[in-house]
Structures are given as C-alpha cells and as structure tokens.
C-alpha positions as CSV (number, residue, x, y, z in Angstrom):
1,M,-27.6,26.9,-14.3
2,K,-25.3,25.7,-17.0
3,E,-22.3,23.6,-15.9
4,V,-18.9,25.1,-16.5
5,V,-16.6,22.3,-17.9
6,M,-12.9,22.7,-17.5
7,V,-10.4,20.3,-19.1
8,E,-6.7,20.1,-19.7
9,A,-4.8,20.2,-22.9
10,N,-2.1,17.7,-23.9
11,E,1.2,18.6,-25.6
12,H,-0.6,18.6,-29.0
13,G,-3.2,21.1,-27.8
14,S,-6.0,18.5,-27.7
15,L,-8.4,18.3,-24.7
16,T,-7.8,15.4,-22.4
17,F,-10.3,13.6,-20.2
18,S,-9.4,11.2,-17.4
19,P,-10.9,7.7,-17.6
20,T,-12.3,8.3,-14.1
21,R,-14.0,11.6,-14.9
22,S,-17.8,11.7,-14.4
23,H,-20.0,12.3,-17.5
24,A,-23.1,12.8,-15.3
25,R,-25.0,15.9,-16.3
26,R,-26.6,16.2,-12.9
27,K,-25.9,15.1,-9.4
28,P,-26.4,11.3,-9.1
29,R,-28.8,9.8,-6.6
30,M,-27.6,7.8,-3.6
31,M,-28.1,4.0,-4.2
32,R,-28.3,3.5,-0.5
33,K,-28.6,5.9,2.5
34,R,-26.3,4.2,4.9
35,L,-24.0,1.1,5.4
36,A,-25.4,-1.6,7.7
37,F,-22.9,-3.3,10.0
38,Y,-23.5,-6.4,12.1
39,R,-21.5,-8.1,14.9
40,Q,-21.1,-11.8,15.8
41,A,-20.5,-13.1,19.3
42,D,-16.8,-13.3,18.5
43,S,-16.9,-9.5,17.7
44,S,-16.4,-10.0,14.0
45,I,-17.9,-7.2,12.0
46,F,-19.9,-7.9,8.8
47,L,-21.1,-5.5,6.1
48,D,-24.6,-6.1,4.6
49,M,-24.2,-5.7,0.9
50,D,-27.9,-6.2,0.1
51,L,-29.1,-3.0,-1.6
52,D,-32.8,-3.4,-0.8
53,R,-32.3,-4.0,2.9
54,T,-30.4,-0.8,3.4
55,S,-32.3,1.6,1.1
56,N,-34.2,2.9,4.1
57,A,-32.0,4.8,6.5
58,D,-34.5,4.3,9.4
59,S,-34.8,0.5,9.0
60,T,-33.8,-1.7,11.9
61,R,-33.9,-5.5,12.1
62,S,-32.4,-8.5,14.0
63,S,-32.6,-12.0,12.7
64,G,-30.4,-14.8,11.5
65,L,-27.6,-14.2,8.9
66,H,-29.0,-17.1,6.8
67,D,-31.4,-14.8,4.9
68,L,-28.5,-12.4,4.0
69,V,-25.9,-15.0,2.9
70,R,-24.4,-14.9,-0.5
71,E,-23.2,-18.3,-1.4
72,S,-20.6,-16.9,-3.7
73,G,-19.1,-14.6,-1.1
74,Q,-15.5,-15.0,-0.1
75,D,-13.7,-14.0,3.2
76,V,-11.7,-10.8,2.9
77,K,-8.0,-11.6,2.6
78,T,-4.8,-9.8,1.8
79,S,-1.6,-11.1,0.3
80,D,-0.5,-11.9,3.8
81,G,-3.7,-14.0,4.6
82,D,-6.6,-13.2,6.8
83,V,-6.9,-9.7,8.3
84,P,-8.1,-9.8,11.9
85,G,-10.9,-7.5,13.0
86,V,-11.9,-6.3,9.6
87,V,-15.1,-6.5,7.5
88,Q,-15.7,-10.1,6.4
89,S,-18.2,-11.6,3.9
90,L,-21.5,-12.7,5.2
91,S,-21.0,-16.2,3.9
92,K,-18.7,-17.1,6.7
93,A,-21.4,-17.3,9.4
94,S,-24.5,-18.6,7.5
95,E,-26.7,-19.5,10.5
96,D,-25.2,-17.6,13.4
97,L,-27.2,-14.9,15.1
98,Y,-26.0,-11.4,14.8
99,E,-26.8,-7.9,16.1
100,E,-26.9,-4.7,14.1
101,V,-24.1,-2.2,15.0
102,S,-25.2,1.4,15.2
103,A,-22.7,3.9,13.8
104,L,-21.8,6.5,16.4
105,P,-21.1,10.2,15.8
106,L,-17.4,11.2,16.2
107,D,-16.4,11.8,19.8
108,Q,-13.4,13.6,21.2
109,D,-11.1,10.5,21.0
110,H,-12.0,9.5,17.4
111,Q,-11.7,12.8,15.5
112,F,-10.6,12.3,11.9
113,S,-11.0,14.7,8.9
114,Y,-11.4,14.7,5.2
115,A,-11.1,16.8,2.0
116,I,-12.6,16.5,-1.5
117,V,-9.8,17.0,-3.9
118,G,-8.8,16.5,-7.6
119,G,-11.5,18.5,-9.4
120,F,-13.0,17.0,-12.5
121,N,-10.3,14.7,-13.7
122,S,-8.8,13.3,-10.5
123,N,-11.6,13.4,-8.0
124,A,-10.9,11.8,-4.7
125,I,-11.6,11.9,-0.9
126,T,-8.5,12.3,1.3
127,V,-8.8,11.1,4.9
128,E,-6.5,12.0,7.8
129,V,-6.5,10.0,11.1
130,G,-3.4,11.4,12.6
131,D,-5.2,13.1,15.5
132,I,-6.3,9.8,16.9
133,D,-4.0,8.2,19.5
134,R,-3.1,4.9,17.9
135,D,-1.5,3.6,21.1
136,Q,-4.9,3.8,22.7
137,H,-7.2,2.9,19.8
138,D,-6.8,0.0,17.4
139,L,-8.1,1.4,14.1
140,D,-9.0,-1.4,11.7
141,W,-10.6,0.2,8.6
142,I,-12.3,3.1,7.0
143,A,-15.3,2.7,4.7
144,L,-16.7,5.3,2.3
145,L,-20.4,5.3,1.2
146,T,-20.7,6.8,-2.3
147,F,-23.5,7.4,-4.9
148,T,-23.0,3.9,-6.4
149,G,-21.7,1.7,-3.6
150,C,-18.8,1.8,-1.1
151,Q,-15.0,1.5,-0.7
152,I,-13.0,0.0,2.2
153,T,-9.4,0.6,3.1
154,Y,-7.5,-1.1,5.9
155,L,-5.4,1.1,8.2
156,R,-1.7,0.7,9.0
157,P,-0.2,1.8,12.3
158,D,2.5,3.7,10.5
159,K,0.3,5.6,8.2
160,S,-2.2,8.5,8.9
161,G,-3.3,9.7,5.5
162,Y,-5.5,7.7,3.0
163,V,-7.0,8.4,-0.4
164,F,-10.3,7.1,-1.8
165,A,-10.1,7.5,-5.6
166,L,-13.5,8.2,-7.2
167,A,-14.7,7.4,-10.8
168,D,-17.7,7.6,-13.0
169,D,-20.8,8.8,-11.1
170,D,-19.0,8.9,-7.8
171,A,-16.6,11.5,-9.3
172,Y,-19.4,14.0,-10.0
173,V,-18.5,17.5,-9.0
174,Y,-20.1,20.8,-10.0
175,C,-16.9,22.7,-10.6
176,D,-13.1,22.1,-10.9
177,K,-12.0,23.7,-7.6
178,D,-9.3,21.8,-5.9
179,P,-9.8,21.4,-3.0
180,C,-13.6,21.5,-3.1
181,E,-15.0,24.4,-1.0
182,E,-18.2,22.3,-0.2
183,C,-20.5,25.1,-1.3
184,V,-24.3,25.2,-1.5
185,F,-24.3,22.8,-4.5
186,K,-23.4,19.9,-2.1
187,C,-21.8,17.7,-4.8
188,K,-21.0,14.9,-2.3
189,N,-24.0,15.3,0.0
190,G,-25.0,11.8,1.1
191,F,-21.4,10.4,1.2
192,V,-20.5,9.0,4.6
193,L,-17.1,7.9,6.1
194,Y,-17.1,5.1,8.6
195,L,-14.2,4.4,11.0
196,H,-13.9,1.1,12.9
197,C,-12.1,1.1,16.3
198,A,-11.7,-2.4,17.8
199,Q,-12.3,-1.1,21.3
200,H,-15.2,1.3,20.7
201,G,-17.1,0.4,17.6
202,V,-18.0,2.1,14.3
203,F,-18.0,5.9,14.0
204,S,-19.6,7.9,11.1
205,L,-18.8,11.2,9.5
206,P,-21.2,12.5,6.9
207,L,-19.7,14.6,4.0
208,S,-22.2,17.3,4.4
209,P,-21.1,20.9,3.7
210,R,-21.4,23.5,6.4
211,S,-22.4,20.9,8.9
212,K,-21.3,20.9,12.5
213,N,-20.0,17.4,11.9
214,N,-17.9,18.5,9.0
215,N,-14.2,18.2,10.1
216,R,-12.4,18.9,6.9
217,I,-8.6,18.8,6.6
218,D,-6.9,22.1,7.0
219,R,-4.9,22.3,3.8
220,G,-3.6,25.8,4.4
C-alpha cells in the first residue's frame, strides 16, 4: 500500500519538513529487543549499552561487570551534580559483581500511561505518571526503548507529564494522525517504556497496539 505523505506549507506556500521527520520508506527494525538492567550490592542500577549482548530478548547471564566496562564511560550527572538512584555508567564498578534486574509488568500501584503524538513532523511519546502515589513511591526515571536506541528522563516530584521527542528512524509513522490511533500498522511496535521505582524495581510497558498492557492516555 502506498504511503500517504502529509506536509505543511509555510507563508510562501512552500512545503516544510521538520528536521526530526523520518525519511524511512518502511518501518525500521528494532536494533535491540529489550533494555538490560543490573543492580549492585548498594542498589545502584546500571544499564547495559552493549548492543550484541541484548539483541536476544530471551538471554540471561550473571558474571562480573569487567567484561561490560567501557573505559570511556562517565557517571551520569546533572548540573546539580550526581543524581542518586538513577542509571549510571558501567565504568563506575569495573570488577564488582552484579545481578540482572528483571523488568516487571505494571501492577496496580505503578500504573502510568502514554500516547503517540505529533504526526509526521513532530513525532513524540508523551508519558503521564500522575496516577502513581508519589508519597508512597520514589520514582527515579523513565527509559524509552526505540528502533535505534533509548532515551532516559529523570522524574521530578512536582511534575507528572513528560515528553520523549523522536527523530529520524524513531519518528517513523504510517500516517499523520495526532494522536496516533495505534492501528493494525503498529508503527511503534517494539518500543518499550521502563519506569524505575526505588522501593519496588523496574516496570515495563510495551507500546503494543490493542494489547491488554496498553494503558494509553485519555486525551478526550
């Protein structure tokens, strides 16, 4: 089926394309099927960025971090310094033992939702965590697995809505509907959102249309 391309016109009548707009002619393939997280004895969470080691969604392993270390890696910091309880680079714990953290399906206490918005030119994933009791759950970060890699955003106690802006292959969509209706074309099938709660671990929510796990934002 031929793709229907919709674009906007500027004040001179010329067609305009956003720099982030995808030029992919077909749905891109996922570079990895899941994100792999590990925990140290002090409860620090690490994200394995090695593509080869996470290409198989069914793989499990437990060994020393030394074979995963990237000497050039830097600890994650913000302008205010270190961020406690967030994803850190593997270089920080070169020889320490670690254990793999299994992502859990959403339970009643960790329900969050998403929507695919922006159409062709401003494609993004919006996430809403307002239904989670922040007094009872210390939410550290949300990670998004995409076609080409991943994004991580840190959560603030005074903010419930977040936006993951998408570009290039990650911005691929079949049509320009805003918000996306998540139809049978499954433009974002394979994307996964991960939420870290300091008390209860990592939770995952696949962006899979018409799935019982799909908890999209009600934009009505």
